[in-house]
C-alpha positions in Angstrom: 7.7 -7.6 -12.5 9.6 -4.1 -12.1 8.0 -1.7 -10.9 9.8 2.5 -9.8 8.1 4.3 -6.9 7.8 8.0 -7.7 7.3 10.3 -5.3 7.9 7.2 -2.9 7.6 9.1 0.6 9.3 6.8 3.1 8.0 4.0 1.5 4.1 2.9 2.1 3.5 2.6 -1.7 6.6 0.5 -2.1 6.1 -2.0 0.7 2.6 -2.8 -0.2 3.5 -3.4 -3.5 6.6 -5.2 -2.5 4.7 -7.4 -0.3 2.4 -8.2 -3.1 5.6 -9.6 -4.9 6.5 -7.5 -7.3 10.1 -6.4 -7.5 10.9 -2.7 -7.3 14.2 -1.4 -8.6 13.8 2.2 -7.6 12.5 5.1 -6.4 12.4 8.7 -6.3 11.7 11.1 -3.5 12.7 14.9 -2.8 12.4 15.9 0.5 15.9 14.6 2.2 14.1 13.4 5.6 11.9 11.0 3.7 14.7 10.1 1.1 16.4 9.1 4.0 13.9 7.1 5.9 13.2 5.6 2.5 17.1 4.4 2.1 17.1 2.6 6.2 14.4 0.5 5.1 14.5 -0.8 1.4 17.9 -2.5 -0.6 17.2 -0.6 -4.0 18.3 2.8 -4.8 15.9 6.0 -4.1 16.9 9.0 -5.6 16.9 12.8 -4.6 15.7 14.0 -8.0 13.3 16.9 -8.7 10.8 15.4 -10.8 9.0 18.9 -11.7 10.9 18.9 -15.1 9.3 15.6 -16.6 11.5 15.9 -19.5 14.8 15.8 -17.4 13.4 13.1 -15.8 12.6 10.4 -17.8 15.5 9.5 -18.6 16.5 8.7 -15.6 13.5 6.7 -15.0 13.8 4.8 -18.5 17.2 3.8 -17.6 15.9 1.5 -14.1 13.8 -0.6 -16.9 10.2 -1.0 -15.4 7.6 -2.5 -15.9 5.3 -0.8 -13.7 5.6 2.7 -12.2 3.8 3.6 -9.2 3.4 6.8 -7.3 1.9 9.5 -5.0 2.1 13.0 -6.1 2.1 15.3 -3.6 -1.3 16.3 -2.8 -1.3 18.9 0.3 -2.8 21.8 -2.8 -6.0 20.0 -2.9 -6.2 18.0 0.2 -8.8 18.3 2.8 -6.2 19.3 5.4 -5.0 22.1 3.3 -6.0 25.6 1.2 -8.1 23.6 -1.6 -6.0 25.6 -3.9 -4.0 24.3 -6.7 -0.4 25.5 -7.2 2.8 24.4 -8.0 2.7 20.7 -5.9 -1.1 20.1 -7.4 1.0 20.7 -10.7 3.5 16.8 -9.6 0.1 15.2 -10.6 0.8 16.6 -14.1 4.8 15.9 -14.2 3.7 11.6 -12.9 1.3 12.1 -15.7 4.2 13.3 -18.3 6.1 10.8 -17.1 4.5 8.1 -17.3 3.2 9.0 -20.8 7.2 9.7 -21.9 8.2 6.0 -20.8 5.0 4.0 -21.6 5.1 1.5 -19.2 2.4 -2.0 -19.5 1.2 -0.4 -16.1 1.0 2.1 -13.6 -0.6 3.4 -10.4 -1.2 6.9 -9.0 -2.6 7.7 -5.4 -4.0 11.2 -4.1 -6.5 12.1 -1.9 -10.0 11.6 -2.6 -10.6 15.4 -3.7 -8.0 15.1 -6.3 -10.5 13.6 -8.8 -12.1 16.4 -8.9 -9.1 18.8 -9.6 -8.3 20.6 -12.3 -4.7 18.8 -12.1 -6.1 15.4 -12.5 -8.2 16.3 -15.1 -4.9 17.3 -17.0 -3.3 14.5 -16.3 -6.2 12.1 -17.1 -6.1 13.9 -20.8 -2.3 12.9 -20.8 -3.1 9.5 -20.1 -5.7 8.7 -22.2 -3.9 10.0 -25.4 -1.1 7.9 -24.2 -3.4 5.1 -24.9 -4.7 3.7 -21.2 -7.5 2.5 -20.1 -8.0 3.7 -16.4 -9.5 2.1 -13.4 -10.5 5.1 -11.3 -12.0 4.5 -7.8 -11.9 5.7 -4.2 -11.0 3.5 -1.7 -11.8 3.5 2.0 -8.7 1.7 3.9 -10.8 0.7 6.6 -12.8 -1.7 4.2 -9.1 -2.7 2.4 -7.6 -4.2 5.6 -6.3 -1.2 7.5 -7.8 -0.3 10.9 -8.2 3.4 9.7 -11.0 5.5 8.0 -8.7 7.0 5.1 -10.1 7.7 1.8 -8.0 8.0 -1.2 -8.6 7.7 -5.0 -6.4 5.7 -7.1 -6.6 5.7 -11.1 -4.9 2.2 -12.2 -3.6 2.4 -15.9 -3.5 -0.5 -18.5 -2.5 0.1 -21.9 -5.4 -1.0 -24.4 -7.8 -1.3 -22.3 -11.2 -0.2 -21.5 -12.1 1.5 -18.8 -13.0 0.3 -15.6 -10.9 -3.2 -15.9 -10.8 -3.6 -11.7 -14.0 -1.8 -10.8 -15.7 -5.4 -10.4 -12.7 -6.6 -8.6 -12.4 -4.3 -6.1 -16.2 -4.6 -5.9 -16.0 -8.2 -4.9 -12.9 -8.2 -2.5 -13.5 -5.1 -0.3 -14.6 -6.4 3.0 -18.1 -6.3 4.1 -17.3 -4.7 7.3 -14.8 -1.3 8.5 -11.8 -2.9 10.4 -11.5 -1.4 14.2 -8.3 -1.4 15.9 -9.2 -4.3 18.0 -9.7 -6.1 14.9 -6.3 -5.4 13.8 -4.3 -5.1 17.1 -6.2 -7.7 19.6 -5.4 -6.7 23.1 -2.0 -5.2 22.1 -2.5 -1.9 22.7 -2.3 -0.9 25.7 -5.4 1.3 25.7 -9.5 1.5 24.8 -9.8 5.1 24.6 -7.7 7.8 22.6 -7.3 11.1 21.6 -7.3 12.3 18.2 -6.6 16.6 17.7 -9.6 17.3 15.8 -9.1 20.9 13.3 -11.7 22.2 15.3 -14.0 21.4 18.1 -17.2 21.0 15.9 -16.0 17.5 15.5 -15.2 14.7 18.1 -11.9 13.8 19.6 -11.8 10.8 21.2 -12.1 7.6 19.8 -12.3 3.8 20.9 -10.2 0.9 19.7 -13.5 -0.6 19.0 -14.0 1.5 15.6 -11.5 2.0 12.8 -9.3 5.3 13.9 -9.8 8.6 12.0 -7.5 9.8 9.0 -4.3 9.9 10.3 -2.7 13.1 9.6 1.1 14.5 9.9 0.5 16.2 13.8 0.2 14.5 17.0 -0.8 16.5 19.4 -1.5 16.1 23.5 -5.1 16.4 24.9 -5.0 20.0 25.4 -6.1 21.5 28.8 -9.9 22.8 29.2 -10.8 20.5 26.1 -14.7 20.8 26.5 -16.1 17.4 24.7 -18.1 16.8 22.4 -21.4 14.9 22.2 -20.0 11.8 19.9 -16.9 11.6 22.3 -16.3 7.6 22.7 -16.3 8.5 26.2 -15.8 11.8 28.9 -12.3 13.1 28.6 -11.7 11.9 32.0 -11.7 8.1 30.6 -9.4 8.7 27.8 -5.7 8.4 28.7 -3.7 9.9 26.0 -3.3 10.2 21.4 -1.5 7.3 20.2 1.9 7.5 19.9 4.1 8.3 17.0 4.7 4.3 16.3 1.3 3.6 17.3 0.3 5.7 14.5 2.4 4.4 12.4 1.8 0.9 13.1 -2.4 2.1 12.1 -1.3 2.5 8.7 0.3 -0.9 9.1 3.8 0.0 8.9 5.4 -3.5 10.3 6.7 -2.4 14.0 10.4 -3.2 12.3 10.2 -0.3 10.2 13.0 1.9 10.7 12.1 5.7 10.8 15.4 8.0 11.2 14.5 11.5 12.0 13.2 14.4 14.2 9.8 13.5 15.3 8.2 16.4 13.7 9.5 14.9 10.5 8.7 11.4 11.6 4.8 12.3 12.0 4.6 13.6 8.6 6.0 11.2 6.7 3.7 8.8 8.6 0.6 11.0 7.8 1.9 11.5 4.4 2.6 7.6 4.1 -0.1 5.6 2.1 -1.2 2.5 4.2 0.7 -0.3 3.4 -2.1 -2.7 3.7 -3.7 -0.4 1.6 -1.5 -0.4 -1.0 -1.0 -4.3 -1.0 -4.5 -4.4 -1.3 -3.9 -2.3 -4.9 -1.2 -4.1 -5.9 -3.1 -7.6 -5.9 -5.7 -6.0 -7.6 -3.2 -4.9 -10.7 -1.3 -8.5 -9.8 -4.9 -9.8 -11.0 -5.0 -8.2 -14.1 -2.1 -8.8 -14.8 -2.7 -12.5 -14.7 -5.7 -12.3 -16.9 -4.0 -10.3 -19.4 -1.0 -11.8 -19.7 -2.6 -15.5 -19.7 -1.4 -16.6 -16.8 -4.2 -19.3 -16.0 -4.8 -20.2 -12.2 -5.5 -24.1 -11.7 -8.9 -25.0 -10.7 -8.1 -28.4 -10.0 -6.7 -29.6 -6.4 -3.4 -28.1 -5.9 -0.6 -30.4 -4.0 2.4 -28.8 -2.5 6.1 -30.0 -3.2 7.8 -28.6 -0.9 10.9 -30.4 -2.3 11.0 -29.0 -5.6 9.8 -25.9 -4.3 12.7 -25.8 -1.9 14.8 -26.4 -5.2 13.6 -23.6 -7.0 14.0 -21.5 -3.9 17.8 -22.1 -4.3 18.2 -21.7 -8.2 15.8 -19.4 -9.1 16.1 -17.3 -5.6 19.1 -17.8 -4.8 18.2 -17.6 -1.2 20.4 -18.6 2.1 19.8 -21.6 3.4 18.4 -19.7 6.7 15.8 -17.8 4.3 14.9 -20.8 2.5 14.0 -22.8 5.6 12.5 -19.7 7.2 10.5 -19.1 3.9 9.1 -23.3 3.9 8.4 -22.7 7.3 6.0 -20.0 6.6 4.3 -21.4 3.7 3.7 -24.5 5.4 2.4 -22.2 8.4 0.0 -20.3 5.8 -1.0 -23.9 4.4 -2.6 -25.0 8.1 -4.2 -21.6 8.4 -6.0 -21.7 5.1 -5.0 -24.7 3.1 -3.9 -23.8 -0.1 -5.6 -25.7 -2.8 -5.4 -23.3 -5.4 -1.9 -21.4 -7.5 -2.4 -18.5 -4.8 -4.1 -15.5 -5.7 -5.4 -12.2 -4.9 -8.5 -14.1 -3.4 -6.2 -16.2 -1.4 -4.5 -13.7 0.3 -8.0 -11.5 0.6 -9.6 -15.0 2.4 -6.2 -15.5 4.5 -6.5 -11.7 5.9 -9.8 -12.4 6.9 -8.5 -15.9 8.8 -9.1 -14.9 13.0 -6.0 -17.3 13.3 -3.9 -15.0 10.7 -4.6 -11.7 12.0 -3.9 -12.8 15.7 -0.1 -13.5 14.6 2.5 -10.0 14.7 2.2 -7.9 12.0 6.0 -8.4 11.0 5.1 -12.4 10.9 2.2 -11.9 8.4 4.0 -10.0 6.1 6.6 -12.3 6.3 4.3 -15.5 5.9 2.7 -13.6 3.0 6.1 -13.1 1.2 6.6 -17.2 1.1 3.2 -17.5 0.0 3.8 -14.8 -3.4 7.1 -16.8 -3.3 5.4 -20.4 -3.9 2.6 -18.4 -6.3 5.3 -17.3 -8.2 7.2 -20.8 -8.9 3.6 -22.2 -9.5 3.2 -20.1 -12.4 6.8 -20.7 -13.5 5.9 -24.6 -14.1 2.9 -23.6 -15.6 4.7 -21.7 -18.0 7.0 -24.3 -18.5 4.4 -26.8 -19.1 3.0 -25.3 -21.3 6.4 -24.4 -23.8 6.6 -28.1 -23.6 
């Protein structure tokens, strides 16, 4: 299904939905540094338009013919780190709702800080979305239970036309991990530190963390260890045992961006983009939830019988339906076989399969970029299987 990403930033939400198999056809981001970074990492167009005027924006967005609109309207004015007042940027939440209501896609996903749930801006947006006929699933997710090695609470509002409210709450309850993901869970022993410094907002809070716990929320600033840091009783170790803060690129990896993601800007801008981004794996977790709902709503049956993988037919489909090059096709086939070896594919791969794959130690030991490539191959195979089901039903 075709997706447009609004207030896209550097592309965390986009990449998560792309990894889940969705087709991103365009993005909108007003900040020039983030728009430039986005353009370096994705093939589709990114438009540097001001979305505060929803009426003017609707026509251009509508021309992209999207089935789904996703986005994270800027939230600084009612975030925990901000002034906790609602000003012009908080009003962009209302703009998002006006755009969705005006275009009327089948589905939408809006992401924001957890505090946004109780804001006046969201109250306005919620009413507009309800008036437009959407059933809403409203939930605050902690990223550390959704495949991200970071404690980061984010609010998601997921809309589906003509559905009852709360339509995905049961899915989320079943699909979240039973325990938080730590840095060691995610990185293994590839980080060269055991303890690291994260500058607190004030010294009433701890500043030294272990890789055997989830990282604290990645913010838009990254400061060195100050001279004379007094320490905190809850620090993971003494300051003398803590080597350094995480680097900018390590912080991007904690946000679950792949190592080959291109960061094109000044260090200050990079830190801000990384801190503002939706963690890629959290976005992917939500994307798979929406995919599950779409499959349920649109009657895509998941086979309960044992599935025999016909690699030859799948290879031919990659040529005919996806127009992949021979090399890309071979790589896709190899990655699918690797996934099947790690976690046997016995049914059409769905959200539960991907979640189970993520929890498998053999899969977690693979480099993040390769994991993403494997999951993309499995997503293509799932799309192939689904297309075959539709063809059988049509006969």
